[in-house]
C-alpha positions as CSV (number, residue, x, y, z in Angstrom):
1,X,73.2,144.1,-14.2
2,X,70.5,146.1,-13.0
3,X,67.2,145.2,-12.4
4,X,65.6,146.3,-15.9
5,X,68.4,144.3,-18.0
6,X,67.9,141.5,-15.9
7,X,64.3,141.5,-16.4
8,X,64.3,142.1,-20.4
9,X,67.0,139.1,-20.4
10,X,64.8,136.5,-18.6
11,X,61.4,138.1,-19.4
12,X,60.2,134.8,-20.0
13,X,60.6,133.4,-16.6
14,X,58.9,136.5,-15.2
15,X,56.2,135.9,-17.8
16,X,55.1,132.3,-16.4
17,X,54.3,134.2,-12.7
18,X,51.5,135.9,-14.4
19,X,48.9,133.4,-14.3
20,X,49.9,132.1,-10.4
21,X,50.1,136.1,-9.4
22,X,46.7,137.0,-10.5
23,X,45.2,133.7,-9.0
24,X,46.7,135.0,-5.4
25,X,45.6,138.8,-6.2
26,X,42.0,137.8,-7.2
27,X,41.1,134.7,-5.3
28,X,43.2,135.6,-2.2
29,X,44.1,139.2,-1.6
30,X,41.1,140.4,-3.3
31,X,38.6,139.0,-0.4
32,X,40.4,140.5,2.0
33,X,38.6,143.6,1.2
34,X,35.2,141.9,3.0
35,X,37.5,141.7,6.3
36,X,35.9,145.2,6.7
37,X,32.6,143.6,7.5
38,X,34.0,142.8,10.8
39,X,33.6,146.9,11.8
40,X,30.1,147.3,10.2
41,X,26.6,146.7,10.7
42,X,26.4,144.9,7.5
43,X,23.5,145.2,5.7
44,X,22.6,142.9,2.6
45,X,20.8,145.3,0.5
46,X,23.0,148.4,1.3
47,X,26.4,146.5,0.9
48,X,29.8,146.8,2.4
49,X,30.1,150.4,1.7
50,X,26.8,151.4,2.6
51,X,26.4,149.7,6.1
52,X,27.3,151.9,9.2
53,X,30.4,151.8,10.7
54,X,30.3,150.0,14.1
55,X,33.8,150.0,15.2
56,X,34.5,146.8,17.9
57,X,31.1,146.5,18.6
58,X,30.8,143.2,17.2
59,X,34.0,141.8,18.4
60,X,32.6,142.9,21.8
61,X,29.8,141.1,21.4
62,X,31.4,137.6,20.1
63,X,33.6,137.5,23.3
64,X,30.7,137.9,25.3
65,X,29.0,134.8,23.6
66,X,29.7,131.5,25.6
67,X,29.2,129.4,22.5
68,X,32.4,130.9,21.2
69,X,34.3,129.9,23.7
70,X,32.9,126.5,23.8
71,X,33.2,126.4,20.3
72,X,37.2,127.8,20.7
73,X,38.0,125.2,23.1
74,X,36.5,122.1,21.3
75,X,38.6,123.6,18.1
76,X,41.9,123.6,20.2
77,X,41.0,120.4,21.9
78,X,40.3,118.3,18.4
79,X,43.1,120.2,16.9
80,X,45.3,119.6,19.7
81,X,44.6,115.5,19.7
82,X,44.8,115.6,16.1
83,X,48.5,116.7,16.3
84,X,49.2,114.2,18.8
85,X,47.8,111.4,17.0
86,X,47.4,112.6,13.4
87,X,50.9,114.0,12.9
88,X,53.3,111.0,13.7
89,X,50.9,108.5,11.6
90,X,52.1,109.5,8.3
91,X,55.6,109.5,9.5
92,X,55.3,105.8,10.8
93,X,53.7,104.7,7.6
94,X,56.5,106.2,5.3
95,X,59.3,104.6,7.0
96,X,57.3,101.6,7.1
97,X,56.3,101.3,3.3
98,X,60.3,102.3,2.9
99,X,61.8,99.5,4.8
100,X,59.5,97.1,2.4
101,X,61.4,95.1,0.0
102,X,58.8,93.5,-1.9
103,X,58.0,96.0,-4.9
104,X,54.7,94.6,-5.6
105,X,53.2,94.6,-1.7
106,X,54.7,98.1,-1.3
107,X,53.0,99.6,-4.2
108,X,49.6,98.6,-3.1
109,X,50.0,99.3,0.4
110,X,50.7,102.9,-1.3
111,X,47.4,102.7,-3.0
112,X,45.2,101.5,-0.7
113,X,46.3,104.3,1.9
114,X,46.1,107.0,-0.7
115,X,42.5,105.9,-1.6
116,X,40.7,107.6,1.5
117,X,42.4,111.1,0.7
118,X,40.4,110.9,-2.6
119,X,36.7,110.3,-1.1
120,X,34.2,113.4,0.1
121,X,33.9,113.6,3.7
122,X,30.1,113.5,3.0
123,X,30.9,109.8,1.6
124,X,32.9,109.1,4.6
125,X,30.5,110.0,6.6
126,X,27.7,107.5,5.2
127,X,30.8,105.2,5.8
128,X,31.1,106.0,9.3
129,X,27.7,105.8,10.1
130,X,27.7,102.3,8.2
131,X,30.6,101.3,10.6
132,X,29.8,102.6,13.5
133,X,26.2,103.2,14.0
134,X,24.9,102.3,17.0
135,X,21.7,100.6,16.1
136,X,22.6,99.6,12.6
137,X,26.5,99.7,12.3
138,X,28.3,96.9,11.2
139,X,30.7,96.7,14.5
140,X,27.6,97.0,16.6
141,X,25.9,94.1,14.8
142,X,28.9,91.8,15.5
143,X,29.0,92.8,18.9
144,X,25.5,92.3,19.6
145,X,25.4,89.1,17.8
146,X,27.9,87.8,20.2
147,X,25.5,88.8,23.3
148,X,27.2,92.1,24.2
149,X,25.9,95.6,24.6
150,X,26.3,97.8,21.6
151,X,29.2,100.5,22.0
152,X,28.2,104.3,21.5
153,X,30.4,105.4,18.9
154,X,28.7,108.1,17.6
155,X,26.4,109.3,20.8
156,X,28.8,108.9,23.6
157,X,31.4,112.2,24.1
158,X,34.3,109.9,24.5
159,X,33.6,107.2,22.1
160,X,32.9,109.5,19.4
161,X,36.4,111.5,20.0
162,X,38.4,108.4,19.6
163,X,36.3,107.5,16.6
164,X,36.6,111.3,15.0
165,X,40.6,110.7,15.7
166,X,40.7,107.2,14.2
167,X,38.6,108.5,11.3
168,X,40.9,111.3,10.6
169,X,44.0,109.4,10.8
170,X,42.1,106.8,8.1
171,X,41.2,109.6,6.1
172,X,44.7,111.7,6.2
173,X,47.7,109.7,7.0
174,X,48.0,108.1,3.6
175,X,48.3,111.3,1.7
176,X,50.7,112.7,4.3
177,X,53.3,109.7,3.8
178,X,53.8,110.8,0.2
179,X,55.6,113.9,1.6
180,X,58.0,112.2,3.7
181,X,58.5,109.0,1.2
182,X,59.6,112.1,-1.3
183,X,62.2,113.0,1.6
184,X,63.2,109.4,2.2
185,X,64.3,108.7,-1.5
186,X,66.8,111.8,-1.1
187,X,68.8,110.0,1.5
188,X,72.2,108.8,0.6
189,X,72.0,104.8,0.3
190,X,75.9,104.9,1.3
191,X,74.6,105.9,4.7
192,X,72.6,102.8,4.9
193,X,75.8,100.7,3.7
194,X,78.0,102.2,6.0
195,X,76.0,101.8,9.0
196,X,75.6,97.9,7.9
197,X,79.3,97.5,8.1
198,X,79.5,99.1,11.5
199,X,76.6,96.4,12.6
200,X,73.8,98.7,13.1
201,X,70.4,96.9,12.9
202,X,67.2,98.4,11.3
203,X,65.8,100.2,14.4
204,X,69.0,101.6,14.6
205,X,69.5,103.0,11.2
206,X,66.1,104.5,11.2
207,X,66.9,106.2,14.8
208,X,70.2,107.6,13.5
209,X,70.0,108.1,9.9
210,X,66.3,107.8,8.4
211,X,64.8,110.5,11.5
212,X,67.5,112.7,11.6
213,X,67.3,113.0,7.6
214,X,63.6,113.9,7.8
215,X,64.1,116.3,10.2
216,X,63.4,119.8,8.2
217,X,60.5,118.2,6.6
218,X,59.0,117.1,9.9
219,X,60.0,120.6,11.4
220,X,58.2,122.4,8.4
221,X,54.9,120.3,8.7
222,X,54.9,120.8,12.2
223,X,54.7,124.5,11.3
224,X,52.0,124.2,9.1
225,X,49.8,122.0,11.6
226,X,50.5,124.5,14.3
227,X,49.5,127.3,11.9
228,X,46.3,125.2,11.7
229,X,45.6,124.9,15.2
230,X,42.8,127.8,15.6
231,X,41.1,126.7,12.3
232,X,39.1,123.6,11.5
233,X,37.6,122.2,8.5
234,X,33.7,122.1,8.6
235,X,33.3,118.8,6.9
236,X,34.7,116.5,9.2
237,X,32.9,117.8,12.7
238,X,29.9,118.7,11.1
239,X,28.9,115.1,9.3
240,X,30.3,113.3,11.8
241,X,28.7,115.2,14.8
242,X,25.4,115.0,16.2
243,X,23.3,116.8,18.8
244,X,24.3,114.0,21.2
245,X,28.0,115.0,21.3
246,X,28.0,118.6,20.5
247,X,29.4,119.3,23.5
248,X,33.0,118.2,21.7
249,X,31.7,118.3,17.8
250,X,31.0,122.0,18.2
251,X,34.1,124.0,16.6
252,X,34.4,127.9,15.1
253,X,33.8,126.6,11.6
254,X,30.2,125.1,12.8
255,X,29.9,128.1,15.1
256,X,30.6,130.4,11.9
257,X,27.9,128.4,10.0
258,X,25.3,128.7,12.5
259,X,25.5,132.5,12.7
260,X,26.6,133.4,9.5
261,X,24.3,131.4,7.1
262,X,21.8,130.1,9.5
263,X,21.0,133.3,11.0
264,X,22.4,135.7,8.7
265,X,24.5,137.7,11.2
266,X,27.4,138.1,8.7
267,X,29.3,140.7,10.9
268,X,29.4,138.4,14.0
269,X,30.4,135.4,11.4
270,X,33.6,137.5,9.7
271,X,34.7,138.7,13.2
272,X,34.9,134.7,14.2
273,X,36.9,134.5,10.9
274,X,39.2,137.4,11.3
275,X,40.2,136.0,15.0
276,X,41.0,132.8,13.4
277,X,43.3,134.3,10.7
278,X,45.4,136.8,14.0
279,X,45.5,133.6,15.9
280,X,46.7,131.4,13.4
281,X,49.3,133.6,11.8
282,X,50.8,134.3,15.7
283,X,50.6,130.1,15.6
284,X,52.5,130.2,12.3
285,X,55.4,132.7,13.6
286,X,55.5,131.3,17.0
287,X,56.2,127.9,15.8
288,X,59.0,128.8,12.9
289,X,60.9,131.1,15.9
290,X,60.8,128.1,18.4
291,X,61.7,125.6,15.3
292,X,64.8,128.3,14.5
293,X,66.0,128.2,18.2
294,X,66.0,124.5,18.6
295,X,67.9,124.1,15.2
296,X,70.4,126.7,16.6
297,X,70.8,124.7,19.8
298,X,70.9,121.7,18.2
299,X,73.6,123.3,15.6
300,X,75.5,124.8,18.6
């Protein structure tokens, strides 16, 4: 059956693709036209087409900024620590929930864990300051009432880093468990029954059955997370951060906000955004390549 005949026979299926394809063309590929701002001395009144071409001058200017390398270092550091701390958290939670036998407690725990994902970072920022604030935070009120000195969760760089990671795990871990729980439901229960007959305990079943069954899901999510190593959300570091911890909280997204929105240097902001996109693509392709190599070695 040639392509035309196949299209005529299954045209309803292709018709269903019109809306999603249109969405990607309009909102994903269409805005890519704005990338040329990185190669122009963009003037808001002259527009993109009327602005003067400057080649790679803007790239040289950005790469000569010391703030750029500081924010790049912070971005990689925060995302790297997030990968080490936040990535295993939903996997561990999903396995723990999967092993629970009390149905009502399992459902209640899932609901409690999912809720933080749906809370705005603005609200989370308010909660963080109410809980971890140095002067009026709930924890420090308890600490000082016991006669100890307050802990600078949000003003000391090391303490802020720990707070940043803990808040990130609390906000995202519950949502990540959904993916792993969906994968866990696809495991054949007869494997666990056979392992029990052979005398395997709970930990042995997790190690020999659960984790190997989750390997494709883990690898896929790892590739996605590695691809986001150079990209970082704006809300979390901006809302939780402050001038006292700016050496750690200032990242590429806040850097783009300062030079693009506050200073009106749209060309430089576009350069940083394009840099993030290219490096992120390299990370995704690299992670995908190494994951395939590891899969081939495991098969052999």
